[in-house]
C-alpha positions as CSV (number, residue, x, y, z in Angstrom):
1,M,-43.4,-1.2,37.0
2,A,-41.7,-1.5,33.7
3,H,-38.3,-0.2,32.7
4,L,-38.2,1.7,29.3
5,L,-35.1,2.5,27.4
6,M,-35.6,6.0,25.9
7,I,-33.2,7.1,23.0
8,E,-33.1,11.0,22.6
9,S,-36.2,13.1,22.8
10,W,-37.6,16.4,21.4
11,V,-36.5,19.4,23.4
12,G,-39.9,21.2,23.4
13,G,-43.6,20.2,22.9
14,T,-44.3,16.5,23.4
15,G,-40.6,16.2,24.7
16,R,-41.6,17.9,27.9
17,I,-44.8,16.1,28.6
18,F,-43.7,12.5,27.6
19,P,-41.2,11.9,30.5
20,P,-43.7,12.8,33.4
21,A,-46.2,10.5,31.7
22,I,-43.9,7.6,32.0
23,A,-43.6,8.2,35.8
24,R,-47.4,8.9,36.2
25,L,-48.0,5.3,34.9
26,G,-45.6,4.0,37.6
27,H,-43.0,3.1,35.0
28,R,-39.3,4.3,34.9
29,Y,-36.9,4.9,32.2
30,T,-33.2,4.9,31.3
31,F,-32.4,8.0,28.9
32,V,-29.4,7.8,26.5
33,T,-28.2,10.8,24.6
34,R,-25.2,11.8,22.6
35,N,-25.3,15.4,24.1
36,R,-26.8,16.1,27.5
37,G,-26.4,19.9,27.0
38,H,-28.8,19.9,24.1
39,Y,-31.6,19.6,26.6
40,Q,-30.4,22.7,28.6
41,D,-32.1,25.9,27.8
42,P,-29.3,28.6,28.1
43,R,-31.9,31.2,29.2
44,S,-33.1,29.0,32.1
45,R,-31.7,27.1,35.0
46,E,-34.5,24.6,34.8
47,I,-33.7,20.9,34.5
48,H,-35.4,19.5,31.3
49,P,-38.0,16.9,32.2
50,V,-36.4,14.2,30.2
51,I,-33.3,14.5,32.5
52,E,-35.2,15.3,35.7
53,H,-37.5,12.2,35.5
54,A,-34.9,9.6,34.3
55,D,-33.7,6.9,36.6
56,N,-30.3,6.8,34.5
57,V,-28.8,9.3,32.1
58,L,-26.4,7.5,29.8
59,S,-24.1,9.4,27.5
60,F,-23.3,7.6,24.2
61,D,-23.1,8.6,20.5
62,T,-26.6,7.8,19.5
63,N,-25.8,8.5,15.8
64,D,-23.3,5.5,15.6
65,V,-26.2,2.9,15.5
66,P,-23.9,-0.3,15.4
67,A,-21.8,0.9,18.4
68,L,-24.8,2.0,20.2
69,V,-26.4,-1.4,19.8
70,E,-23.5,-3.1,21.5
71,F,-23.3,-0.4,24.3
72,L,-27.1,-0.9,25.1
73,R,-26.8,-4.7,24.7
74,A,-24.4,-4.4,27.8
75,Q,-26.6,-2.0,29.6
76,H,-29.6,-4.3,29.0
77,E,-27.8,-7.2,30.8
78,V,-27.6,-5.0,33.9
79,L,-30.7,-2.7,33.8
80,E,-33.1,-5.2,32.1
81,F,-35.2,-3.0,29.8
82,D,-38.8,-3.9,28.9
83,G,-39.2,-1.8,25.8
84,V,-37.7,1.0,23.7
85,V,-39.0,4.3,22.8
86,T,-38.2,7.8,21.5
87,I,-40.3,10.9,21.1
88,C,-37.9,12.5,18.5
89,D,-38.5,11.8,14.8
90,Y,-34.8,11.6,14.2
91,Y,-34.3,8.5,16.3
92,I,-37.4,6.5,15.4
93,G,-35.3,4.3,12.9
94,T,-32.7,4.0,15.6
95,V,-35.3,2.8,18.1
96,A,-36.5,0.1,15.5
97,E,-32.9,-1.2,15.0
98,V,-32.0,-1.5,18.7
99,A,-35.3,-3.0,19.7
100,Q,-34.8,-5.6,17.0
101,A,-31.2,-6.3,18.2
102,L,-32.2,-6.6,21.8
103,N,-35.4,-8.4,21.0
104,L,-37.6,-5.9,22.7
105,P,-41.0,-4.4,21.9
106,Q,-41.2,-0.8,20.5
107,A,-43.9,1.5,19.5
108,F,-43.3,1.6,15.6
109,S,-44.1,-0.4,12.5
110,D,-41.3,-2.5,11.1
111,N,-40.9,-0.4,8.0
112,V,-41.0,2.8,10.0
113,V,-37.9,4.2,8.2
114,M,-39.8,4.3,4.9
115,E,-42.7,5.9,6.6
116,R,-40.6,8.8,7.7
117,R,-39.3,9.4,4.1
118,K,-41.7,12.0,2.5
119,D,-40.7,10.9,-1.0
120,L,-41.2,7.2,-0.4
121,V,-44.8,7.9,1.0
122,R,-45.6,10.0,-2.1
123,E,-44.5,7.1,-4.2
124,A,-46.5,4.6,-2.1
125,I,-49.7,6.6,-2.3
126,E,-49.1,6.9,-6.1
127,R,-48.9,3.1,-6.4
128,A,-52.1,2.7,-4.3
129,F,-53.9,4.9,-6.8
130,L,-55.0,7.4,-4.1
131,P,-55.3,11.1,-4.8
132,N,-52.0,12.7,-4.9
133,P,-50.5,16.1,-6.0
134,K,-48.0,16.2,-8.9
135,F,-44.6,15.5,-7.4
136,A,-40.9,14.8,-8.3
137,V,-37.9,13.6,-6.3
138,T,-34.4,14.5,-7.4
139,G,-31.0,15.8,-6.4
140,E,-29.5,17.4,-9.3
141,W,-30.2,21.0,-10.2
142,E,-30.9,20.6,-13.9
143,Q,-33.4,17.9,-13.2
144,V,-34.9,19.9,-10.4
145,R,-35.3,22.8,-12.8
146,R,-37.0,20.6,-15.4
147,E,-39.4,18.9,-13.0
148,A,-40.3,22.2,-11.4
149,E,-41.3,23.4,-15.0
150,R,-43.4,20.1,-15.6
151,I,-45.3,20.7,-12.2
152,G,-45.6,24.4,-12.6
153,Y,-45.3,27.4,-10.2
154,P,-46.1,27.9,-7.4
155,L,-44.8,24.7,-5.9
156,V,-43.6,23.5,-2.5
157,V,-40.0,22.5,-1.9
158,K,-39.3,19.9,0.9
159,P,-36.4,18.0,2.2
160,T,-37.3,14.3,2.3
161,D,-36.2,13.6,5.8
162,L,-36.5,16.6,8.1
163,A,-39.2,17.6,10.7
164,S,-40.7,20.5,12.1
165,S,-41.4,22.1,8.7
166,A,-37.6,22.9,8.5
167,F,-36.6,24.1,4.9
168,V,-40.2,23.6,3.6
169,K,-41.0,26.6,1.4
170,L,-43.3,27.9,-1.2
171,V,-41.4,28.9,-4.2
172,R,-43.0,31.0,-7.1
173,D,-40.2,31.0,-9.7
174,E,-36.9,29.5,-10.7
175,D,-34.8,32.0,-8.7
176,Q,-36.6,31.1,-5.5
177,L,-36.3,27.4,-6.5
178,R,-32.5,27.9,-6.8
179,E,-32.3,29.7,-3.5
180,S,-34.1,26.6,-1.8
181,F,-31.9,24.2,-3.7
182,D,-28.7,25.9,-2.5
183,A,-29.9,26.3,1.1
184,L,-30.6,22.5,1.3
185,A,-27.4,21.7,-0.5
186,A,-25.5,23.7,2.2
187,F,-27.3,21.6,5.0
188,P,-25.7,18.1,4.6
189,R,-26.5,17.0,8.2
190,N,-29.8,17.4,10.2
191,F,-30.2,19.2,13.6
192,R,-28.9,16.1,15.3
193,E,-25.8,15.8,13.2
194,Q,-27.1,12.9,11.3
195,E,-26.3,12.6,7.5
196,R,-29.2,13.7,5.3
197,V,-30.7,12.1,2.3
198,P,-29.4,14.5,-0.5
199,L,-32.8,14.5,-2.3
200,L,-35.4,17.3,-2.9
201,L,-39.1,16.6,-2.9
202,L,-41.0,19.1,-5.4
203,E,-44.8,19.2,-4.9
204,E,-47.6,20.9,-6.7
205,F,-48.9,23.6,-4.3
206,M,-52.3,22.5,-2.7
207,D,-54.8,25.1,-1.7
208,G,-57.1,24.9,1.2
209,E,-57.0,24.5,5.1
210,E,-55.0,21.7,6.6
211,V,-55.9,19.2,9.2
212,S,-54.3,16.2,10.8
213,V,-55.8,12.8,11.6
214,E,-54.7,11.2,14.8
215,A,-54.9,7.3,14.8
216,C,-53.7,4.3,16.7
217,T,-52.8,0.9,15.0
218,Y,-52.5,-2.3,17.1
219,R,-51.8,-5.6,15.4
220,G,-52.9,-4.3,12.1
221,S,-56.2,-2.7,13.3
222,T,-56.5,1.0,13.0
223,T,-58.6,3.2,15.4
224,V,-59.0,7.0,14.3
225,I,-59.2,9.1,17.4
226,G,-60.1,12.3,15.7
227,I,-59.2,15.2,13.5
228,T,-57.3,18.3,14.6
229,D,-57.1,21.6,12.7
230,K,-54.1,23.7,12.2
231,S,-53.1,27.4,11.4
232,L,-50.1,28.6,9.7
233,T,-48.3,32.0,10.0
234,G,-48.3,32.6,6.2
235,F,-46.0,32.0,3.2
236,P,-43.2,31.3,2.2
237,Y,-42.6,29.3,5.3
238,F,-45.0,26.7,6.7
239,I,-44.8,27.6,10.5
240,E,-47.6,25.9,12.4
241,D,-48.9,28.4,15.0
242,G,-52.1,26.8,16.4
243,H,-54.3,23.8,16.6
244,M,-57.8,22.9,17.8
245,F,-59.3,19.4,18.6
246,P,-61.7,18.5,17.2
247,A,-61.6,20.4,14.0
248,R,-64.6,22.1,12.9
249,L,-65.6,19.9,9.8
250,D,-68.6,18.9,7.9
251,P,-69.3,15.3,8.8
252,A,-69.3,14.1,5.2
253,L,-65.9,15.8,4.6
254,A,-64.6,14.3,7.8
255,Q,-65.5,10.8,6.5
256,Q,-63.6,11.4,3.2
257,V,-60.6,12.6,5.2
258,E,-60.7,9.5,7.4
259,A,-61.1,7.2,4.5
260,L,-58.2,8.7,2.6
261,V,-55.9,8.4,5.7
262,R,-56.8,4.7,6.3
263,G,-56.0,4.1,2.6
264,A,-52.6,6.0,2.9
265,L,-51.6,4.1,6.1
266,A,-52.5,0.8,4.4
267,A,-50.4,2.0,1.3
268,V,-47.2,2.6,3.4
269,G,-47.7,-0.6,5.3
270,H,-48.4,1.1,8.6
271,D,-49.2,-1.9,11.0
272,H,-48.3,-0.8,14.5
273,G,-48.1,2.5,16.3
274,L,-49.7,5.9,16.5
275,S,-49.9,8.1,13.5
276,H,-50.3,11.7,12.9
277,T,-51.3,12.2,9.2
278,E,-51.5,15.7,7.8
279,V,-54.2,16.3,5.0
280,K,-54.9,19.3,2.9
281,L,-58.5,20.1,2.2
282,T,-58.0,21.2,-1.5
283,S,-60.7,22.4,-3.9
284,K,-60.2,19.0,-5.7
285,G,-60.8,17.1,-2.5
286,P,-58.6,15.9,0.4
287,R,-55.0,15.2,-0.3
288,I,-52.2,13.7,2.0
289,V,-49.4,16.2,3.0
290,E,-47.4,13.7,5.1
291,I,-47.5,10.7,7.4
292,N,-45.8,10.8,10.8
293,P,-45.5,7.5,12.6
294,R,-45.9,9.0,16.1
295,P,-48.1,11.2,18.2
296,G,-48.8,14.6,16.8
297,G,-46.4,17.2,18.1
298,N,-47.2,20.6,19.4
299,Y,-49.1,19.4,22.4
300,I,-51.8,17.8,20.1
301,A,-51.9,14.8,22.6
302,E,-52.8,17.2,25.4
303,L,-55.6,18.7,23.4
304,I,-57.0,15.2,22.7
305,Q,-56.7,14.2,26.2
306,R,-58.6,17.2,27.4
307,V,-61.5,16.6,25.1
308,T,-61.8,12.7,24.9
309,G,-59.8,11.5,28.1
310,I,-57.7,9.4,25.7
311,D,-54.1,9.9,26.5
312,L,-51.9,9.3,23.3
313,L,-48.8,9.4,25.3
314,D,-50.0,6.7,27.6
315,A,-50.8,4.8,24.4
316,Q,-47.2,5.4,23.1
317,I,-45.8,4.0,26.4
318,E,-48.1,0.9,26.3
319,L,-47.3,0.3,22.5
320,A,-43.6,0.5,23.4
321,L,-44.1,-2.2,26.0
322,G,-46.0,-4.4,23.5
323,R,-49.3,-3.9,25.2
324,E,-52.6,-2.9,23.8
325,P,-53.4,0.8,24.6
326,D,-56.7,1.9,26.3
327,L,-58.6,4.0,23.7
328,R,-61.8,4.3,25.4
329,R,-63.5,7.9,25.4
330,R,-64.4,9.5,28.7
331,D,-66.7,12.5,29.5
332,T,-64.2,15.3,30.3
333,G,-66.7,18.2,30.3
334,V,-64.6,19.8,27.5
335,A,-66.0,20.2,24.0
336,S,-62.8,21.6,22.3
337,A,-59.4,22.5,23.3
338,A,-56.9,24.6,21.5
339,I,-53.2,25.8,21.5
340,K,-51.9,28.9,20.0
341,F,-48.1,29.6,19.8
342,L,-46.3,32.9,20.4
343,V,-44.3,33.5,17.2
344,P,-42.0,36.6,17.0
345,P,-42.8,38.7,13.9
346,R,-39.2,39.2,13.2
347,S,-35.6,38.9,14.5
348,G,-34.1,41.4,17.0
349,R,-33.2,42.1,20.6
350,V,-36.3,41.8,22.9
351,L,-36.5,44.1,25.9
352,A,-39.6,42.5,27.4
353,L,-42.7,40.4,26.8
354,D,-45.8,42.2,28.1
355,G,-49.3,41.0,28.8
356,A,-48.6,37.6,30.7
357,A,-50.4,38.8,33.8
358,A,-53.8,38.8,31.9
359,L,-53.5,35.1,31.1
360,D,-54.0,34.0,34.7
361,K,-57.2,36.1,34.9
362,D,-58.7,34.5,31.6
363,P,-61.3,31.9,32.4
364,N,-60.8,30.1,29.1
365,V,-57.1,29.7,29.5
366,A,-56.4,26.2,30.8
367,R,-52.5,26.9,31.0
368,W,-49.7,28.8,29.4
369,S,-46.0,28.9,29.2
370,L,-43.7,31.6,27.9
371,A,-39.9,31.7,27.4
372,A,-37.7,34.1,29.4
373,V,-36.9,36.3,26.4
374,A,-36.3,39.7,28.1
375,D,-32.9,41.1,27.2
376,S,-32.2,38.5,24.6
377,E,-31.9,38.0,20.9
378,V,-34.5,36.2,19.0
379,S,-34.1,34.8,15.5
380,A,-36.4,35.4,12.5
381,P,-39.3,32.9,12.2
382,I,-38.6,30.3,9.5
383,D,-39.7,27.1,11.0
384,N,-41.5,25.7,14.2
385,A,-38.3,26.0,16.2
386,C,-39.2,29.8,16.5
387,Y,-41.7,29.4,19.3
388,L,-41.5,31.7,22.4
389,G,-44.3,30.2,24.2
390,H,-47.9,29.0,24.0
391,V,-51.4,29.3,25.5
392,V,-53.8,26.4,25.8
393,A,-57.5,27.2,26.0
394,S,-60.6,25.1,26.3
395,D,-64.3,25.6,25.5
396,A,-66.9,23.4,27.6
397,Y,-69.9,24.0,25.2
398,G,-68.7,24.1,21.6
399,L,-65.8,24.7,19.1
400,D,-64.6,28.1,20.4
401,A,-61.4,27.0,22.0
402,R,-59.3,28.3,19.1
403,A,-60.9,31.8,19.3
404,H,-60.1,31.7,23.0
405,A,-56.5,30.9,22.6
406,E,-56.0,33.4,19.8
407,R,-57.5,36.1,21.7
408,A,-55.2,35.3,24.7
409,V,-52.1,35.4,22.6
410,A,-53.0,38.4,20.8
411,G,-52.9,40.3,24.2
412,L,-49.1,39.6,24.4
413,R,-46.6,42.1,23.3
414,L,-43.0,41.7,22.5
415,R,-41.0,44.9,23.1
416,Y,-37.9,45.2,20.9
417,A,-34.9,47.3,21.6
418,D,-35.3,49.2,18.3
419,E,-38.9,50.2,18.6
420,A,-41.5,50.8,21.2
421,V,-44.0,47.9,20.9
422,A,-44.4,45.1,18.1
423,P,-47.4,42.9,18.3
424,A,-46.8,39.0,18.1
425,A,-47.7,37.3,14.9
């Protein structure tokens, strides 16, 4: 039995299924957080899995890295950790620093901080002469305006260091560009109160569907697990509302996508750890959207496990302990698996969420989870934090899992206080 040190976690998605995976493998972990209350849903009395499964929960300022290192050095002398891990993007760099200071293994490349910066990834792809959209990185309004004119509208505005599609927006003219610029300028710290990089990434709009490539790199050798598809709710925001594994792709196109991703991973120096690389299938060919040096979020790891038997969360744990992960495929009897998220169509007070009873009777639904939203206010959907629940479906014979999941969620109805019935998006 190994003892992991976990520094913070996502609250939803992978953050809920990663902690029990550690226990299932017979390991244990100590969890350190700056705010235990962050993992408590005010609408529920449930104890979050990351708290429930921990051997120890330590409270310390995880944003003060030098002080955190010294605090954990003292804890390590008593608790004897075997590796360091996180499942939250905002603490990947912290894990790398703590692991180096305590001479412990961890699940990320040495240059993982660079991989997390969207602007630095764009520049690395450019230097490698790989296909890249037109882009610019700047922080001053006049330069932002000039670069936008050079790239041309519509274009996509992104922060360089946020996750979950936060503040990512399609803008069609200078007025919308200014609105996005001001919104980011008014957000100097991220959702975990860490100081942000005050830069804006402008990218040429890329048409086409989007997929992601899930891969694992161990000692410099990369294994591509497969390709996942993605659906979005629609512009101007980039809210992901569904995934299916494997994606329905022509084999020749799939080979092009895989080759591009392998080239991009090499370009950024990714030599250790899982990766979730998003790719746009444009009319000019595949283009990298971004590289995430971690398992895919939004329960993509679960979809892959249902189809291939490969457990990417297990792999993340093994990598954090310095061990080679088991990536052998097994016959699961499932040809495809999909997830569809319940996204509110708008803000407002919700009286009830109807239709959940039918989910248990649907033979294609593997499982589902819905938030307790009755008699509560919901916010307008602007990023992936808006989810009110999800449905996971599978197909034993082909690539219809997405259709099954979408049909199941379409049967759910949010009832708002100011109207009779509003369909979910």
